[in-house]
PARO-191788 format. One record per residue (C-alpha): x, y, z. Coordinates in steps of 0.5 Angstrom, whole numbers, plus 500, padded with zeros to 3 digits. Layout:
N
@xx X; yy Y; zz Z
...
This chain:
85
@xx 475; yy 775; zz 288
@xx 478; yy 774; zz 281
@xx 479; yy 767; zz 278
@xx 485; yy 764; zz 277
@xx 489; yy 765; zz 272
@xx 488; yy 760; zz 267
@xx 495; yy 755; zz 265
@xx 500; yy 758; zz 261
@xx 497; yy 765; zz 261
@xx 502; yy 770; zz 265
@xx 498; yy 774; zz 270
@xx 500; yy 781; zz 270
@xx 495; yy 785; zz 275
@xx 498; yy 792; zz 274
@xx 495; yy 790; zz 266
@xx 488; yy 787; zz 270
@xx 487; yy 794; zz 274
@xx 488; yy 798; zz 268
@xx 482; yy 795; zz 264
@xx 477; yy 794; zz 270
@xx 479; yy 802; zz 272
@xx 477; yy 803; zz 264
@xx 471; yy 799; zz 263
@xx 469; yy 801; zz 271
@xx 470; yy 808; zz 268
@xx 464; yy 807; zz 264
@xx 459; yy 804; zz 269
@xx 461; yy 796; zz 269
@xx 459; yy 795; zz 276
@xx 464; yy 789; zz 276
@xx 469; yy 792; zz 274
@xx 469; yy 796; zz 280
@xx 468; yy 791; zz 285
@xx 474; yy 787; zz 281
@xx 479; yy 795; zz 283
@xx 476; yy 794; zz 290
@xx 478; yy 787; zz 291
@xx 485; yy 788; zz 288
@xx 486; yy 794; zz 293
@xx 485; yy 790; zz 298
@xx 490; yy 785; zz 296
@xx 495; yy 791; zz 296
@xx 493; yy 793; zz 303
@xx 490; yy 798; zz 300
@xx 483; yy 799; zz 304
@xx 481; yy 806; zz 304
@xx 482; yy 805; zz 296
@xx 478; yy 798; zz 297
@xx 472; yy 801; zz 301
@xx 471; yy 807; zz 296
@xx 471; yy 802; zz 290
@xx 467; yy 797; zz 293
@xx 462; yy 803; zz 296
@xx 461; yy 806; zz 289
@xx 459; yy 799; zz 286
@xx 454; yy 797; zz 292
@xx 451; yy 804; zz 291
@xx 451; yy 800; zz 283
@xx 447; yy 795; zz 286
@xx 452; yy 790; zz 287
@xx 450; yy 786; zz 294
@xx 457; yy 783; zz 294
@xx 460; yy 789; zz 295
@xx 456; yy 790; zz 301
@xx 457; yy 784; zz 304
@xx 465; yy 786; zz 303
@xx 464; yy 793; zz 306
@xx 460; yy 789; zz 312
@xx 466; yy 784; zz 313
@xx 471; yy 789; zz 313
@xx 467; yy 794; zz 318
@xx 467; yy 788; zz 322
@xx 474; yy 787; zz 321
@xx 475; yy 794; zz 323
@xx 478; yy 796; zz 316
@xx 471; yy 800; zz 315
@xx 468; yy 804; zz 318
@xx 461; yy 805; zz 322
@xx 459; yy 810; zz 316
@xx 462; yy 806; zz 310
@xx 458; yy 801; zz 312
@xx 451; yy 805; zz 313
@xx 452; yy 808; zz 306
@xx 453; yy 801; zz 302
@xx 447; yy 799; zz 305
């Protein structure tokens, strides 16, 4: 998840998403994971799983665990969970 905002710093998730997207496109795994987190917070579970699958395939174990939880909760398919492994 995203770290809590610092005191006095405005929280702008739109700008954050833009920066995460730019760095994810350059191959930064953590940014891809964070995009999944943002989409999940927005209720866009299909998009969230797509981001998590990409970061899982890049070796991010946290993404695998998130997809597992989403599968258990009914927000990801068995095939998506298997693909993450």
